[in-house]
mmCIF file of the N, C-alpha and C atoms, coordinates in Angstrom:
data_MODEL
# 
_entry.id   MODEL 
# 
loop_
_atom_site.group_PDB 
_atom_site.id 
_atom_site.type_symbol 
_atom_site.label_atom_id 
_atom_site.label_alt_id 
_atom_site.label_comp_id 
_atom_site.label_asym_id 
_atom_site.label_entity_id 
_atom_site.label_seq_id 
_atom_site.pdbx_PDB_ins_code 
_atom_site.Cartn_x 
_atom_site.Cartn_y 
_atom_site.Cartn_z 
_atom_site.occupancy 
_atom_site.B_iso_or_equiv 
_atom_site.pdbx_formal_charge 
_atom_site.auth_seq_id 
_atom_site.auth_comp_id 
_atom_site.auth_asym_id 
_atom_site.auth_atom_id 
_atom_site.pdbx_PDB_model_num 
ATOM 1   N N  . MET A 1 1  ? -33.001 -58.853 31.233 1.00 0.00 ? 1  MET A N  1 
ATOM 2   C CA . MET A 1 1  ? -33.255 -57.542 31.816 1.00 0.00 ? 1  MET A CA 1 
ATOM 3   C C  . MET A 1 1  ? -31.981 -56.667 31.669 1.00 0.00 ? 1  MET A C  1 
ATOM 4   N N  . GLN A 1 2  ? -30.935 -57.191 31.101 1.00 0.00 ? 2  GLN A N  1 
ATOM 5   C CA . GLN A 1 2  ? -29.714 -56.366 30.979 1.00 0.00 ? 2  GLN A CA 1 
ATOM 6   C C  . GLN A 1 2  ? -29.925 -55.186 29.986 1.00 0.00 ? 2  GLN A C  1 
ATOM 7   N N  . ASP A 1 3  ? -30.911 -55.315 29.091 1.00 0.00 ? 3  ASP A N  1 
ATOM 8   C CA . ASP A 1 3  ? -31.182 -54.245 28.123 1.00 0.00 ? 3  ASP A CA 1 
ATOM 9   C C  . ASP A 1 3  ? -31.966 -53.102 28.722 1.00 0.00 ? 3  ASP A C  1 
ATOM 10  N N  . VAL A 1 4  ? -32.534 -53.324 29.894 1.00 0.00 ? 4  VAL A N  1 
ATOM 11  C CA . VAL A 1 4  ? -33.422 -52.289 30.512 1.00 0.00 ? 4  VAL A CA 1 
ATOM 12  C C  . VAL A 1 4  ? -32.689 -51.719 31.733 1.00 0.00 ? 4  VAL A C  1 
ATOM 13  N N  . SER A 1 5  ? -32.704 -50.395 31.781 1.00 0.00 ? 5  SER A N  1 
ATOM 14  C CA . SER A 1 5  ? -32.050 -49.702 32.872 1.00 0.00 ? 5  SER A CA 1 
ATOM 15  C C  . SER A 1 5  ? -32.967 -48.616 33.394 1.00 0.00 ? 5  SER A C  1 
ATOM 16  N N  . VAL A 1 6  ? -33.169 -48.655 34.681 1.00 0.00 ? 6  VAL A N  1 
ATOM 17  C CA . VAL A 1 6  ? -33.984 -47.641 35.345 1.00 0.00 ? 6  VAL A CA 1 
ATOM 18  C C  . VAL A 1 6  ? -33.344 -46.255 35.130 1.00 0.00 ? 6  VAL A C  1 
ATOM 19  N N  . SER A 1 7  ? -32.029 -46.213 35.104 1.00 0.00 ? 7  SER A N  1 
ATOM 20  C CA . SER A 1 7  ? -31.336 -44.969 35.007 1.00 0.00 ? 7  SER A CA 1 
ATOM 21  C C  . SER A 1 7  ? -31.568 -44.307 33.648 1.00 0.00 ? 7  SER A C  1 
ATOM 22  N N  . LYS A 1 8  ? -32.108 -45.048 32.678 1.00 0.00 ? 8  LYS A N  1 
ATOM 23  C CA . LYS A 1 8  ? -32.464 -44.411 31.370 1.00 0.00 ? 8  LYS A CA 1 
ATOM 24  C C  . LYS A 1 8  ? -33.749 -43.616 31.470 1.00 0.00 ? 8  LYS A C  1 
ATOM 25  N N  . VAL A 1 9  ? -34.535 -43.899 32.520 1.00 0.00 ? 9  VAL A N  1 
ATOM 26  C CA . VAL A 1 9  ? -35.747 -43.170 32.718 1.00 0.00 ? 9  VAL A CA 1 
ATOM 27  C C  . VAL A 1 9  ? -35.496 -42.110 33.742 1.00 0.00 ? 9  VAL A C  1 
ATOM 28  N N  . ARG A 1 10 ? -35.631 -40.880 33.377 1.00 0.00 ? 10 ARG A N  1 
ATOM 29  C CA . ARG A 1 10 ? -35.431 -39.764 34.283 1.00 0.00 ? 10 ARG A CA 1 
ATOM 30  C C  . ARG A 1 10 ? -36.757 -39.149 34.638 1.00 0.00 ? 10 ARG A C  1 
ATOM 31  N N  . PRO A 1 11 ? -37.045 -39.037 35.934 1.00 0.00 ? 11 PRO A N  1 
ATOM 32  C CA . PRO A 1 11 ? -38.281 -38.341 36.315 1.00 0.00 ? 11 PRO A CA 1 
ATOM 33  C C  . PRO A 1 11 ? -38.264 -36.923 35.722 1.00 0.00 ? 11 PRO A C  1 
ATOM 34  N N  . ARG A 1 12 ? -39.393 -36.487 35.244 1.00 0.00 ? 12 ARG A N  1 
ATOM 35  C CA . ARG A 1 12 ? -39.539 -35.193 34.610 1.00 0.00 ? 12 ARG A CA 1 
ATOM 36  C C  . ARG A 1 12 ? -39.366 -34.075 35.661 1.00 0.00 ? 12 ARG A C  1 
ATOM 37  N N  . VAL A 1 13 ? -40.015 -34.189 36.754 1.00 0.00 ? 13 VAL A N  1 
ATOM 38  C CA . VAL A 1 13 ? -39.933 -33.198 37.827 1.00 0.00 ? 13 VAL A CA 1 
ATOM 39  C C  . VAL A 1 13 ? -39.956 -33.908 39.122 1.00 0.00 ? 13 VAL A C  1 
ATOM 40  N N  . ARG A 1 14 ? -39.417 -33.221 40.129 1.00 0.00 ? 14 ARG A N  1 
ATOM 41  C CA . ARG A 1 14 ? -39.435 -33.806 41.471 1.00 0.00 ? 14 ARG A CA 1 
ATOM 42  C C  . ARG A 1 14 ? -40.735 -33.453 42.156 1.00 0.00 ? 14 ARG A C  1 
ATOM 43  N N  . ALA A 1 15 ? -41.382 -34.440 42.631 1.00 0.00 ? 15 ALA A N  1 
ATOM 44  C CA . ALA A 1 15 ? -42.690 -34.227 43.282 1.00 0.00 ? 15 ALA A CA 1 
ATOM 45  C C  . ALA A 1 15 ? -42.487 -33.596 44.658 1.00 0.00 ? 15 ALA A C  1 
ATOM 46  N N  . LYS A 1 16 ? -43.523 -32.947 45.154 1.00 0.00 ? 16 LYS A N  1 
ATOM 47  C CA . LYS A 1 16 ? -43.505 -32.338 46.487 1.00 0.00 ? 16 LYS A CA 1 
ATOM 48  C C  . LYS A 1 16 ? -43.736 -33.386 47.499 1.00 0.00 ? 16 LYS A C  1 
ATOM 49  N N  . SER A 1 17 ? -43.291 -33.139 48.732 1.00 0.00 ? 17 SER A N  1 
ATOM 50  C CA . SER A 1 17 ? -43.386 -34.142 49.774 1.00 0.00 ? 17 SER A CA 1 
ATOM 51  C C  . SER A 1 17 ? -44.817 -34.552 50.084 1.00 0.00 ? 17 SER A C  1 
ATOM 52  N N  . GLU A 1 18 ? -45.743 -33.587 49.983 1.00 0.00 ? 18 GLU A N  1 
ATOM 53  C CA . GLU A 1 18 ? -47.141 -33.962 50.223 1.00 0.00 ? 18 GLU A CA 1 
ATOM 54  C C  . GLU A 1 18 ? -47.745 -34.953 49.234 1.00 0.00 ? 18 GLU A C  1 
ATOM 55  N N  . GLU A 1 19 ? -47.150 -34.962 48.040 1.00 0.00 ? 19 GLU A N  1 
ATOM 56  C CA . GLU A 1 19 ? -47.638 -35.926 47.028 1.00 0.00 ? 19 GLU A CA 1 
ATOM 57  C C  . GLU A 1 19 ? -47.227 -37.347 47.362 1.00 0.00 ? 19 GLU A C  1 
ATOM 58  N N  . LEU A 1 20 ? -46.237 -37.481 48.265 1.00 0.00 ? 20 LEU A N  1 
ATOM 59  C CA . LEU A 1 20 ? -45.740 -38.793 48.640 1.00 0.00 ? 20 LEU A CA 1 
ATOM 60  C C  . LEU A 1 20 ? -46.878 -39.578 49.329 1.00 0.00 ? 20 LEU A C  1 
ATOM 61  N N  . ILE A 1 21 ? -47.681 -38.950 50.099 1.00 0.00 ? 21 ILE A N  1 
ATOM 62  C CA . ILE A 1 21 ? -48.754 -39.664 50.811 1.00 0.00 ? 21 ILE A CA 1 
ATOM 63  C C  . ILE A 1 21 ? -49.703 -40.318 49.789 1.00 0.00 ? 21 ILE A C  1 
ATOM 64  N N  . GLY A 1 22 ? -50.107 -39.596 48.771 1.00 0.00 ? 22 GLY A N  1 
ATOM 65  C CA . GLY A 1 22 ? -50.953 -40.168 47.712 1.00 0.00 ? 22 GLY A CA 1 
ATOM 66  C C  . GLY A 1 22 ? -50.272 -41.251 46.929 1.00 0.00 ? 22 GLY A C  1 
ATOM 67  N N  . ALA A 1 23 ? -49.032 -41.074 46.668 1.00 0.00 ? 23 ALA A N  1 
ATOM 68  C CA . ALA A 1 23 ? -48.286 -42.093 45.886 1.00 0.00 ? 23 ALA A CA 1 
ATOM 69  C C  . ALA A 1 23 ? -48.131 -43.361 46.697 1.00 0.00 ? 23 ALA A C  1 
ATOM 70  N N  . THR A 1 24 ? -47.927 -43.207 48.008 1.00 0.00 ? 24 THR A N  1 
ATOM 71  C CA . THR A 1 24 ? -47.831 -44.407 48.864 1.00 0.00 ? 24 THR A CA 1 
ATOM 72  C C  . THR A 1 24 ? -49.094 -45.182 48.865 1.00 0.00 ? 24 THR A C  1 
ATOM 73  N N  . GLN A 1 25 ? -50.203 -44.502 48.926 1.00 0.00 ? 25 GLN A N  1 
ATOM 74  C CA . GLN A 1 25 ? -51.522 -45.161 49.001 1.00 0.00 ? 25 GLN A CA 1 
ATOM 75  C C  . GLN A 1 25 ? -51.810 -45.879 47.640 1.00 0.00 ? 25 GLN A C  1 
ATOM 76  N N  . ARG A 1 26 ? -51.470 -45.192 46.536 1.00 0.00 ? 26 ARG A N  1 
ATOM 77  C CA . ARG A 1 26 ? -51.683 -45.862 45.200 1.00 0.00 ? 26 ARG A CA 1 
ATOM 78  C C  . ARG A 1 26 ? -50.846 -47.093 45.042 1.00 0.00 ? 26 ARG A C  1 
ATOM 79  N N  . VAL A 1 27 ? -49.601 -47.037 45.551 1.00 0.00 ? 27 VAL A N  1 
ATOM 80  C CA . VAL A 1 27 ? -48.732 -48.227 45.442 1.00 0.00 ? 27 VAL A CA 1 
ATOM 81  C C  . VAL A 1 27 ? -49.268 -49.353 46.339 1.00 0.00 ? 27 VAL A C  1 
ATOM 82  N N  . LYS A 1 28 ? -49.735 -49.021 47.535 1.00 0.00 ? 28 LYS A N  1 
ATOM 83  C CA . LYS A 1 28 ? -50.288 -50.091 48.382 1.00 0.00 ? 28 LYS A CA 1 
ATOM 84  C C  . LYS A 1 28 ? -51.489 -50.722 47.753 1.00 0.00 ? 28 LYS A C  1 
ATOM 85  N N  . GLU A 1 29 ? -52.364 -49.915 47.140 1.00 0.00 ? 29 GLU A N  1 
ATOM 86  C CA . GLU A 1 29 ? -53.547 -50.444 46.474 1.00 0.00 ? 29 GLU A CA 1 
ATOM 87  C C  . GLU A 1 29 ? -53.196 -51.316 45.294 1.00 0.00 ? 29 GLU A C  1 
ATOM 88  N N  . ALA A 1 30 ? -52.181 -50.932 44.515 1.00 0.00 ? 30 ALA A N  1 
ATOM 89  C CA . ALA A 1 30 ? -51.757 -51.683 43.389 1.00 0.00 ? 30 ALA A CA 1 
ATOM 90  C C  . ALA A 1 30 ? -51.130 -52.996 43.819 1.00 0.00 ? 30 ALA A C  1 
ATOM 91  N N  . LYS A 1 31 ? -50.430 -52.968 44.906 1.00 0.00 ? 31 LYS A N  1 
ATOM 92  C CA . LYS A 1 31 ? -49.750 -54.196 45.430 1.00 0.00 ? 31 LYS A CA 1 
ATOM 93  C C  . LYS A 1 31 ? -50.783 -55.204 45.838 1.00 0.00 ? 31 LYS A C  1 
ATOM 94  N N  . ALA A 1 32 ? -51.941 -54.759 46.340 1.00 0.00 ? 32 ALA A N  1 
ATOM 95  C CA . ALA A 1 32 ? -53.007 -55.651 46.720 1.00 0.00 ? 32 ALA A CA 1 
ATOM 96  C C  . ALA A 1 32 ? -53.646 -56.314 45.495 1.00 0.00 ? 32 ALA A C  1 
ATOM 97  N N  . LYS A 1 33 ? -53.556 -55.704 44.329 1.00 0.00 ? 33 LYS A N  1 
ATOM 98  C CA . LYS A 1 33 ? -54.173 -56.242 43.131 1.00 0.00 ? 33 LYS A CA 1 
ATOM 99  C C  . LYS A 1 33 ? -53.300 -57.383 42.513 1.00 0.00 ? 33 LYS A C  1 
ATOM 100 N N  . SER A 1 34 ? -52.079 -57.038 42.149 1.00 0.00 ? 34 SER A N  1 
ATOM 101 C CA . SER A 1 34 ? -51.195 -58.015 41.503 1.00 0.00 ? 34 SER A CA 1 
ATOM 102 C C  . SER A 1 34 ? -49.803 -57.479 41.486 1.00 0.00 ? 34 SER A C  1 
ATOM 103 N N  . VAL A 1 35 ? -48.856 -58.359 41.228 1.00 0.00 ? 35 VAL A N  1 
ATOM 104 C CA . VAL A 1 35 ? -47.427 -57.965 41.130 1.00 0.00 ? 35 VAL A CA 1 
ATOM 105 C C  . VAL A 1 35 ? -47.208 -57.031 39.973 1.00 0.00 ? 35 VAL A C  1 
ATOM 106 N N  . ASP A 1 36 ? -47.816 -57.367 38.815 1.00 0.00 ? 36 ASP A N  1 
ATOM 107 C CA . ASP A 1 36 ? -47.655 -56.491 37.630 1.00 0.00 ? 36 ASP A CA 1 
ATOM 108 C C  . ASP A 1 36 ? -48.205 -55.104 37.929 1.00 0.00 ? 36 ASP A C  1 
ATOM 109 N N  . ALA A 1 37 ? -49.401 -55.021 38.500 1.00 0.00 ? 37 ALA A N  1 
ATOM 110 C CA . ALA A 1 37 ? -50.014 -53.756 38.813 1.00 0.00 ? 37 ALA A CA 1 
ATOM 111 C C  . ALA A 1 37 ? -49.092 -52.948 39.807 1.00 0.00 ? 37 ALA A C  1 
ATOM 112 N N  . TYR A 1 38 ? -48.530 -53.626 40.753 1.00 0.00 ? 38 TYR A N  1 
ATOM 113 C CA . TYR A 1 38 ? -47.600 -53.040 41.738 1.00 0.00 ? 38 TYR A CA 1 
ATOM 114 C C  . TYR A 1 38 ? -46.403 -52.444 41.004 1.00 0.00 ? 38 TYR A C  1 
ATOM 115 N N  . HIS A 1 39 ? -45.788 -53.218 40.126 1.00 0.00 ? 39 HIS A N  1 
ATOM 116 C CA . HIS A 1 39 ? -44.612 -52.773 39.395 1.00 0.00 ? 39 HIS A CA 1 
ATOM 117 C C  . HIS A 1 39 ? -44.966 -51.582 38.476 1.00 0.00 ? 39 HIS A C  1 
ATOM 118 N N  . ASP A 1 40 ? -46.109 -51.698 37.841 1.00 0.00 ? 40 ASP A N  1 
ATOM 119 C CA . ASP A 1 40 ? -46.536 -50.566 36.935 1.00 0.00 ? 40 ASP A CA 1 
ATOM 120 C C  . ASP A 1 40 ? -46.786 -49.315 37.702 1.00 0.00 ? 40 ASP A C  1 
ATOM 121 N N  . GLN A 1 41 ? -47.351 -49.468 38.868 1.00 0.00 ? 41 GLN A N  1 
ATOM 122 C CA . GLN A 1 41 ? -47.609 -48.269 39.710 1.00 0.00 ? 41 GLN A CA 1 
ATOM 123 C C  . GLN A 1 41 ? -46.353 -47.649 40.252 1.00 0.00 ? 41 GLN A C  1 
ATOM 124 N N  . LEU A 1 42 ? -45.381 -48.521 40.603 1.00 0.00 ? 42 LEU A N  1 
ATOM 125 C CA . LEU A 1 42 ? -44.059 -47.991 41.000 1.00 0.00 ? 42 LEU A CA 1 
ATOM 126 C C  . LEU A 1 42 ? -43.441 -47.161 39.874 1.00 0.00 ? 42 LEU A C  1 
ATOM 127 N N  . ALA A 1 43 ? -43.505 -47.712 38.671 1.00 0.00 ? 43 ALA A N  1 
ATOM 128 C CA . ALA A 1 43 ? -42.945 -47.057 37.535 1.00 0.00 ? 43 ALA A CA 1 
ATOM 129 C C  . ALA A 1 43 ? -43.605 -45.746 37.240 1.00 0.00 ? 43 ALA A C  1 
ATOM 130 N N  . ALA A 1 44 ? -44.954 -45.696 37.378 1.00 0.00 ? 44 ALA A N  1 
ATOM 131 C CA . ALA A 1 44 ? -45.725 -44.458 37.142 1.00 0.00 ? 44 ALA A CA 1 
ATOM 132 C C  . ALA A 1 44 ? -45.339 -43.410 38.193 1.00 0.00 ? 44 ALA A C  1 
ATOM 133 N N  . GLU A 1 45 ? -45.201 -43.839 39.441 1.00 0.00 ? 45 GLU A N  1 
ATOM 134 C CA . GLU A 1 45 ? -44.853 -42.878 40.491 1.00 0.00 ? 45 GLU A CA 1 
ATOM 135 C C  . GLU A 1 45 ? -43.399 -42.357 40.227 1.00 0.00 ? 45 GLU A C  1 
ATOM 136 N N  . TYR A 1 46 ? -42.496 -43.239 39.873 1.00 0.00 ? 46 TYR A N  1 
ATOM 137 C CA . TYR A 1 46 ? -41.088 -42.818 39.655 1.00 0.00 ? 46 TYR A CA 1 
ATOM 138 C C  . TYR A 1 46 ? -41.010 -41.845 38.484 1.00 0.00 ? 46 TYR A C  1 
ATOM 139 N N  . GLU A 1 47 ? -41.751 -42.149 37.399 1.00 0.00 ? 47 GLU A N  1 
ATOM 140 C CA . GLU A 1 47 ? -41.720 -41.294 36.235 1.00 0.00 ? 47 GLU A CA 1 
ATOM 141 C C  . GLU A 1 47 ? -42.410 -39.959 36.483 1.00 0.00 ? 47 GLU A C  1 
ATOM 142 N N  . SER A 1 48 ? -43.279 -39.911 37.451 1.00 0.00 ? 48 SER A N  1 
ATOM 143 C CA . SER A 1 48 ? -43.944 -38.674 37.786 1.00 0.00 ? 48 SER A CA 1 
ATOM 144 C C  . SER A 1 48 ? -43.125 -37.810 38.747 1.00 0.00 ? 48 SER A C  1 
ATOM 145 N N  . GLY A 1 49 ? -42.028 -38.333 39.186 1.00 0.00 ? 49 GLY A N  1 
ATOM 146 C CA . GLY A 1 49 ? -41.127 -37.557 40.053 1.00 0.00 ? 49 GLY A CA 1 
ATOM 147 C C  . GLY A 1 49 ? -41.037 -37.938 41.492 1.00 0.00 ? 49 GLY A C  1 
ATOM 148 N N  . ILE A 1 50 ? -41.711 -39.007 41.934 1.00 0.00 ? 50 ILE A N  1 
ATOM 149 C CA . ILE A 1 50 ? -41.649 -39.435 43.303 1.00 0.00 ? 50 ILE A CA 1 
ATOM 150 C C  . ILE A 1 50 ? -40.281 -40.133 43.503 1.00 0.00 ? 50 ILE A C  1 
ATOM 151 N N  . PRO A 1 51 ? -39.455 -39.672 44.383 1.00 0.00 ? 51 PRO A N  1 
ATOM 152 C CA . PRO A 1 51 ? -38.138 -40.379 44.651 1.00 0.00 ? 51 PRO A CA 1 
ATOM 153 C C  . PRO A 1 51 ? -38.441 -41.750 45.315 1.00 0.00 ? 51 PRO A C  1 
ATOM 154 N N  . LEU A 1 52 ? -37.859 -42.794 44.705 1.00 0.00 ? 52 LEU A N  1 
ATOM 155 C CA . LEU A 1 52 ? -38.101 -44.122 45.246 1.00 0.00 ? 52 LEU A CA 1 
ATOM 156 C C  . LEU A 1 52 ? -37.512 -44.303 46.686 1.00 0.00 ? 52 LEU A C  1 
ATOM 157 N N  . ALA A 1 53 ? -36.474 -43.571 47.023 1.00 0.00 ? 53 ALA A N  1 
ATOM 158 C CA . ALA A 1 53 ? -35.930 -43.665 48.371 1.00 0.00 ? 53 ALA A CA 1 
ATOM 159 C C  . ALA A 1 53 ? -36.963 -43.154 49.367 1.00 0.00 ? 53 ALA A C  1 
ATOM 160 N N  . ASN A 1 54 ? -37.660 -42.088 49.048 1.00 0.00 ? 54 ASN A N  1 
ATOM 161 C CA . ASN A 1 54 ? -38.702 -41.576 49.935 1.00 0.00 ? 54 ASN A CA 1 
ATOM 162 C C  . ASN A 1 54 ? -39.878 -42.518 50.003 1.00 0.00 ? 54 ASN A C  1 
ATOM 163 N N  . LEU A 1 55 ? -40.242 -43.033 48.822 1.00 0.00 ? 55 LEU A N  1 
ATOM 164 C CA . LEU A 1 55 ? -41.357 -44.015 48.777 1.00 0.00 ? 55 LEU A CA 1 
ATOM 165 C C  . LEU A 1 55 ? -41.066 -45.263 49.594 1.00 0.00 ? 55 LEU A C  1 
ATOM 166 N N  . ALA A 1 56 ? -39.816 -45.674 49.538 1.00 0.00 ? 56 ALA A N  1 
ATOM 167 C CA . ALA A 1 56 ? -39.371 -46.882 50.284 1.00 0.00 ? 56 ALA A CA 1 
ATOM 168 C C  . ALA A 1 56 ? -39.549 -46.587 51.809 1.00 0.00 ? 56 ALA A C  1 
ATOM 169 N N  . ARG A 1 57 ? -39.121 -45.428 52.241 1.00 0.00 ? 57 ARG A N  1 
ATOM 170 C CA . ARG A 1 57 ? -39.252 -45.084 53.665 1.00 0.00 ? 57 ARG A CA 1 
ATOM 171 C C  . ARG A 1 57 ? -40.775 -45.036 54.078 1.00 0.00 ? 57 ARG A C  1 
ATOM 172 N N  . SER A 1 58 ? -41.591 -44.504 53.245 1.00 0.00 ? 58 SER A N  1 
ATOM 173 C CA . SER A 1 58 ? -42.996 -44.387 53.568 1.00 0.00 ? 58 SER A CA 1 
ATOM 174 C C  . SER A 1 58 ? -43.700 -45.722 53.557 1.00 0.00 ? 58 SER A C  1 
ATOM 175 N N  . LEU A 1 59 ? -43.121 -46.747 52.830 1.00 0.00 ? 59 LEU A N  1 
ATOM 176 C CA . LEU A 1 59 ? -43.608 -48.094 52.818 1.00 0.00 ? 59 LEU A CA 1 
ATOM 177 C C  . LEU A 1 59 ? -42.959 -48.965 53.921 1.00 0.00 ? 59 LEU A C  1 
ATOM 178 N N  . SER A 1 60 ? -42.110 -48.332 54.741 1.00 0.00 ? 60 SER A N  1 
ATOM 179 C CA . SER A 1 60 ? -41.380 -49.006 55.807 1.00 0.00 ? 60 SER A CA 1 
ATOM 180 C C  . SER A 1 60 ? -40.363 -50.029 55.277 1.00 0.00 ? 60 SER A C  1 
ATOM 181 N N  . LEU A 1 61 ? -39.747 -49.743 54.148 1.00 0.00 ? 61 LEU A N  1 
ATOM 182 C CA . LEU A 1 61 ? -38.711 -50.600 53.648 1.00 0.00 ? 61 LEU A CA 1 
ATOM 183 C C  . LEU A 1 61 ? -37.389 -49.927 54.005 1.00 0.00 ? 61 LEU A C  1 
ATOM 184 N N  . SER A 1 62 ? -36.343 -50.792 54.240 1.00 0.00 ? 62 SER A N  1 
ATOM 185 C CA . SER A 1 62 ? -35.059 -50.280 54.604 1.00 0.00 ? 62 SER A CA 1 
ATOM 186 C C  . SER A 1 62 ? -34.216 -49.895 53.397 1.00 0.00 ? 62 SER A C  1 
ATOM 187 N N  . SER A 1 63 ? -34.678 -50.312 52.205 1.00 0.00 ? 63 SER A N  1 
ATOM 188 C CA . SER A 1 63 ? -33.941 -50.029 51.003 1.00 0.00 ? 63 SER A CA 1 
ATOM 189 C C  . SER A 1 63 ? -34.883 -49.762 49.833 1.00 0.00 ? 63 SER A C  1 
ATOM 190 N N  . ALA A 1 64 ? -34.498 -48.965 48.886 1.00 0.00 ? 64 ALA A N  1 
ATOM 191 C CA . ALA A 1 64 ? -35.298 -48.748 47.694 1.00 0.00 ? 64 ALA A CA 1 
ATOM 192 C C  . ALA A 1 64 ? -34.968 -49.706 46.613 1.00 0.00 ? 64 ALA A C  1 
ATOM 193 N N  . ALA A 1 65 ? -34.021 -50.585 46.788 1.00 0.00 ? 65 ALA A N  1 
ATOM 194 C CA . ALA A 1 65 ? -33.574 -51.550 45.773 1.00 0.00 ? 65 ALA A CA 1 
ATOM 195 C C  . ALA A 1 65 ? -34.781 -52.369 45.181 1.00 0.00 ? 65 ALA A C  1 
ATOM 196 N N  . PRO A 1 66 ? -35.667 -52.900 46.077 1.00 0.00 ? 66 PRO A N  1 
ATOM 197 C CA . PRO A 1 66 ? -36.804 -53.693 45.497 1.00 0.00 ? 66 PRO A CA 1 
ATOM 198 C C  . PRO A 1 66 ? -37.729 -52.837 44.649 1.00 0.00 ? 66 PRO A C  1 
ATOM 199 N N  . LEU A 1 67 ? -37.823 -51.544 44.950 1.00 0.00 ? 67 LEU A N  1 
ATOM 200 C CA . LEU A 1 67 ? -38.652 -50.668 44.171 1.00 0.00 ? 67 LEU A CA 1 
ATOM 201 C C  . LEU A 1 67 ? -38.021 -50.430 42.832 1.00 0.00 ? 67 LEU A C  1 
ATOM 202 N N  . TYR A 1 68 ? -36.700 -50.224 42.795 1.00 0.00 ? 68 TYR A N  1 
ATOM 203 C CA . TYR A 1 68 ? -36.061 -50.020 41.478 1.00 0.00 ? 68 TYR A CA 1 
ATOM 204 C C  . TYR A 1 68 ? -36.203 -51.296 40.621 1.00 0.00 ? 68 TYR A C  1 
ATOM 205 N N  . TYR A 1 69 ? -36.147 -52.441 41.275 1.00 0.00 ? 69 TYR A N  1 
ATOM 206 C CA . TYR A 1 69 ? -36.332 -53.716 40.570 1.00 0.00 ? 69 TYR A CA 1 
ATOM 207 C C  . TYR A 1 69 ? -37.772 -53.724 39.933 1.00 0.00 ? 69 TYR A C  1 
ATOM 208 N N  . GLY A 1 70 ? -38.768 -53.313 40.695 1.00 0.00 ? 70 GLY A N  1 
ATOM 209 C CA . GLY A 1 70 ? -40.137 -53.317 40.217 1.00 0.00 ? 70 GLY A CA 1 
ATOM 210 C C  . GLY A 1 70 ? -40.299 -52.375 39.021 1.00 0.00 ? 70 GLY A C  1 
ATOM 211 N N  . VAL A 1 71 ? -39.635 -51.214 39.121 1.00 0.00 ? 71 VAL A N  1 
ATOM 212 C CA . VAL A 1 71 ? -39.692 -50.258 37.992 1.00 0.00 ? 71 VAL A CA 1 
ATOM 213 C C  . VAL A 1 71 ? -39.054 -50.874 36.751 1.00 0.00 ? 71 VAL A C  1 
ATOM 214 N N  . GLN A 1 72 ? -37.953 -51.526 36.967 1.00 0.00 ? 72 GLN A N  1 
ATOM 215 C CA . GLN A 1 72 ? -37.210 -52.120 35.881 1.00 0.00 ? 72 GLN A CA 1 
ATOM 216 C C  . GLN A 1 72 ? -38.035 -53.207 35.230 1.00 0.00 ? 72 GLN A C  1 
ATOM 217 N N  . ARG A 1 73 ? -38.749 -54.023 36.008 1.00 0.00 ? 73 ARG A N  1 
ATOM 218 C CA . ARG A 1 73 ? -39.633 -55.087 35.430 1.00 0.00 ? 73 ARG A CA 1 
ATOM 219 C C  . ARG A 1 73 ? -40.750 -54.443 34.640 1.00 0.00 ? 73 ARG A C  1 
ATOM 220 N N  . SER A 1 74 ? -41.330 -53.372 35.125 1.00 0.00 ? 74 SER A N  1 
ATOM 221 C CA . SER A 1 74 ? -42.401 -52.708 34.387 1.00 0.00 ? 74 SER A CA 1 
ATOM 222 C C  . SER A 1 74 ? -41.915 -52.179 33.031 1.00 0.00 ? 74 SER A C  1 
ATOM 223 N N  . ILE A 1 75 ? -40.788 -51.553 33.058 1.00 0.00 ? 75 ILE A N  1 
ATOM 224 C CA . ILE A 1 75 ? -40.203 -51.006 31.813 1.00 0.00 ? 75 ILE A CA 1 
ATOM 225 C C  . ILE A 1 75 ? -39.905 -52.169 30.871 1.00 0.00 ? 75 ILE A C  1 
ATOM 226 N N  . GLN A 1 76 ? -39.349 -53.241 31.385 1.00 0.00 ? 76 GLN A N  1 
ATOM 227 C CA . GLN A 1 76 ? -39.028 -54.405 30.545 1.00 0.00 ? 76 GLN A CA 1 
ATOM 228 C C  . GLN A 1 76 ? -40.326 -54.923 29.841 1.00 0.00 ? 76 GLN A C  1 
ATOM 229 N N  . ARG A 1 77 ? -41.416 -55.003 30.577 1.00 0.00 ? 77 ARG A N  1 
ATOM 230 C CA . ARG A 1 77 ? -42.660 -55.472 29.976 1.00 0.00 ? 77 ARG A CA 1 
ATOM 231 C C  . ARG A 1 77 ? -43.107 -54.546 28.875 1.00 0.00 ? 77 ARG A C  1 
ATOM 232 N N  . ARG A 1 78 ? -42.915 -53.261 29.003 1.00 0.00 ? 78 ARG A N  1 
ATOM 233 C CA . ARG A 1 78 ? -43.313 -52.272 27.966 1.00 0.00 ? 78 ARG A CA 1 
ATOM 234 C C  . ARG A 1 78 ? -42.510 -52.442 26.722 1.00 0.00 ? 78 ARG A C  1 
ATOM 235 N N  . VAL A 1 79 ? -41.192 -52.816 26.849 1.00 0.00 ? 79 VAL A N  1 
ATOM 236 C CA . VAL A 1 79 ? -40.283 -52.937 25.741 1.00 0.00 ? 79 VAL A CA 1 
ATOM 237 C C  . VAL A 1 79 ? -40.523 -54.248 24.975 1.00 0.00 ? 79 VAL A C  1 
ATOM 238 N N  . GLU A 1 80 ? -40.961 -55.237 25.660 1.00 0.00 ? 80 GLU A N  1 
ATOM 239 C CA . GLU A 1 80 ? -41.114 -56.546 24.998 1.00 0.00 ? 80 GLU A CA 1 
ATOM 240 C C  . GLU A 1 80 ? -42.255 -56.627 24.033 1.00 0.00 ? 80 GLU A C  1 
# 
């Protein structure tokens, strides 16, 4: 995973706060399906401009680090 960096992926635009509710729901639904679906949804939300720190708070997580890990895993699968 050292070749993959989340910081290389820059969100195109910053999403509005009301979009966070929909993003949170999509992530929860993806998490119920599978780990890969969860990671892919996290990456999609991040790339669409949802700040992972805000998403972490809405998911009741104390840190966004696991979300960045999930985004990184998704990106890694795309590269392989």
